[in-house]
N, C-alpha and C positions, 0 to 999 in steps of 0.2 A: 316421740322418741324414734320410732321407725323411720319417719321422714328424714330426720337428721342423720341417722346411721346410713340410710340409703344414699343421701346426698354426699356424705363423707366418703363412702366407698367408691362411688362412680366418678368422683372428680379428682381423686388423688392417686398418684402412681403407686403401685404395689408390686415390687419385685419385677421380674421379667416373665410374667405369665401371659405374654402376648404371643399369639401363634406366629410362626415364621413368615407367613404371607403378609400379615398385617405389619409386622416389623419391617419387612422389605419395602412396603408402601411408605411407611413413615420415613425410613432412611432415604428413599427416593425423593420425598418431598423436601427433606433437608438439603439434599445434594443439589436440587434444582430450584431452591427457594427464590433466588433473585430473578430467575427467568419467569417463574410463576407469578411473582409480585408485579412484574412488568406487563404481563398479559393475563388478566383475570380469565379463568376458565369456567367459573361457575361451580367449581368443585371445592370442597373443604380442604384447606391446607393449613400449615402453620401460619398464624396471624389472621386467619379468617374469623369474622364475627358471624356466628351462626344462631339463628332463631329456631327454637325447637318447640314442638308440641308434645308434652308428656301425655301419652295416649291413655294412661290409667287415670290420671287426675284431671285431664282436659285443661291443662294450664300451659301457658306459653312462658318460655324463658329464653334469655339470650346469653350466650357464652362466647368467649374468645379463646381460640386454640393457641397455646403458647408453649415455649420450651419449658422443661421442668424447673429451671432456675427462675422463670418469670411467673410461675404458677401461684395463684392466690384465689382459691375457689370462692371465698367469701365475696370477692368483687366480680366473680364471673370469669376469671382468667384460669382456664383449666389446662393441665399438662397434656401434651400430645401422648404421653405415656400412661395416662390414667385410662381406666376402662372406657369411659365415655369419649375421651379425646381420641383414643386409638380407633374406636368403632366409627367415629365420624370422618376419619381421614378419607379423602377422595369421594365422599358422598355428594350428591346433587339434590336440588330441591325435589321434594316428593318422596325421596327414599326413606325407609324406616330402618332404624338400628335397634337391635335387641341386646341388652346387657344383663347377664345373669347376676343377680344380687340377692343375698340372704335367702337362698332356696327358691326364688321366683325369678321372673324375667321382666325387666323394665323395657318398655318400647317407646321410642321417640321418633317423630316424623320431622324431617328437615323442612322448615317453612321458608327460610331465606338464608342465602350465603352472601356475605359482603366482606369488605376490608375495613 
């Protein structure tokens, strides 16, 4: 049950509890989406396919960062406005993201960024 609750929380957008700096990065990615798609930077942006290592469970998973309208966490398409999606924006291979969840913190390492 905890695993499902955690997955539900970190992959779905919940209001606007995103800090202003993260929101600015997300908006910048939307504003320059076409240019970034034409020249891959190795950074996570909207439409990036990201392979992650769950550092607590030592399990790999792959997600695609999408707009809220395209979000379908069951298929790995997570919203850029979800806690995990927002935390991943502009990250590169090797970086670690921490997401507070249910009184603890989930840590993920970025293993691969593709399109």
